[in-house]
Structure formats: structure tokens, C-alpha cells
C-alpha positions, -999 to +999 in steps of 0.1 A: +618-300+381+582-288+387+582-264+416+555-249+437+561-219+461+542-211+492+546-176+506+532-157+536+496-146+531+501-114+551+533-105+531+515-111+498+499-077+503+534-061+500+552-085+477+541-102+445+572-124+444+596-096+435+626-116+447+613-152+443+606-149+405+640-136+395+656-163+417+636-190+399+644-175+365+681-170+373+685-203+393+699-185+423+694-191+460+676-224+467+669-229+430+705-232+420+704-270+424+679-275+395+688-280+359+654-271+345+626-254+364+589-252+357+569-231+382+535-248+385+521-224+412+527-196+436+504-199+466+500-183+499+499-202+532+462-193+535+466-170+565+479-175+600+470-209+612+477-202+649+483-238+657+466-255+627+481-264+594+449-271+575+450-241+552+486-245+541+481-282+536+452-274+513+473-251+493+503-275+492+480-303+481+467-281+453+503-275+441+510-312+442+479-319+422+490-294+396+523-313+392+547-299+418+575-323+425+589-301+452+575-272+473+596-243+484+585-223+515+594-187+507+618-166+528+589-144+539+571-174+553+602-187+571+609-153+588+582-139+610+556-167+607+543-177+641+533-211+627+564-219+606+576-249+627+541-265+626+538-258+589+573-273+581+567-304+603+532-311+589+543-305+552+574-327+556+554-355+572+523-354+550+531-342+515+552-371+502+574-347+482+604-327+492+598-294+511+626-269+507+631-241+532+637-209+514+637-194+479+658-164+470+692-152+483+691-123+506+682-117+542+680-147+566+646-154+582+659-139+614+669-107+596+636-105+579+618-108+612+639-081+627+632-058+597+595-065+600+595-057+637+613-024+630+588-015+603+559-023+625+574-002+653+578+028+629+542+024+617+530+023+653+550+054+662+536+072+631+500+062+641+505+075+677+520+107+664+492+113+640+466+106+667+481+132+691+482+160+664 
């Protein structure tokens, strides 16, 4: 199966697929259903669409052009993404190939969102503390 993965553009600054790639290689998580896997591309969503799906559609179309028979939306895109419902709906309706929600085993999207909020809160507190000293 030729697979493309789309991940969160913002999260790409912190993660280069450290959990997605081993999951593809070991056929775990959402990849356990495939006998053979060929990863044709690893894209980002293109940045927060805020109500528009044009950038993610461009990237998904590029993956399909490169041979993707299925596109997986990574766990990081499904967690905190404010546009995830729009992205999912648009991709499912317009791509003409299966769109799979998720990649590797691990935290659920809700758990990822909670962890992200906690990290952002810690960073905010650290910034405020540094500004007052």
C-alpha cells in the first residue's frame, strides 16, 4: 500500500516523525492493517487554515500525485488542530482515496491536546517569571 502522511505544520518544529516512522516500519497503530507499506511522502498541513482547507488539499493532492493510495492524518494533526473537522470533511469528500485518522499508537488526540495546553501554560508561566526578574 502506498501511503502519504500529513502532520501538523506547527508540531513539525518539534517532531520529525519520531513516532510515525517507527509505526510505519513496525506496522503498529493505524498501519497494522497493511501487508506491505511504501511511504510516498510526509507532508505538513501547510499551516493553520482557520476555516479554509486549501493548503491541506494542495499537500494531499501532491501526495496522491506521487502515488499515495491512502492518506493518514497524524496524531498531532488530530489532537490540537482547530481546523481538524474541516480538514477531515474536505479530504474525505474531495480526495477520492481513503483518509485514515491517526498514525502511531500512543496518546489519544484529546490527551495530546491536554498535554499541549499544559506545556503552553508552563511556557507562559516561565515567560512571565523571566519578565518580572
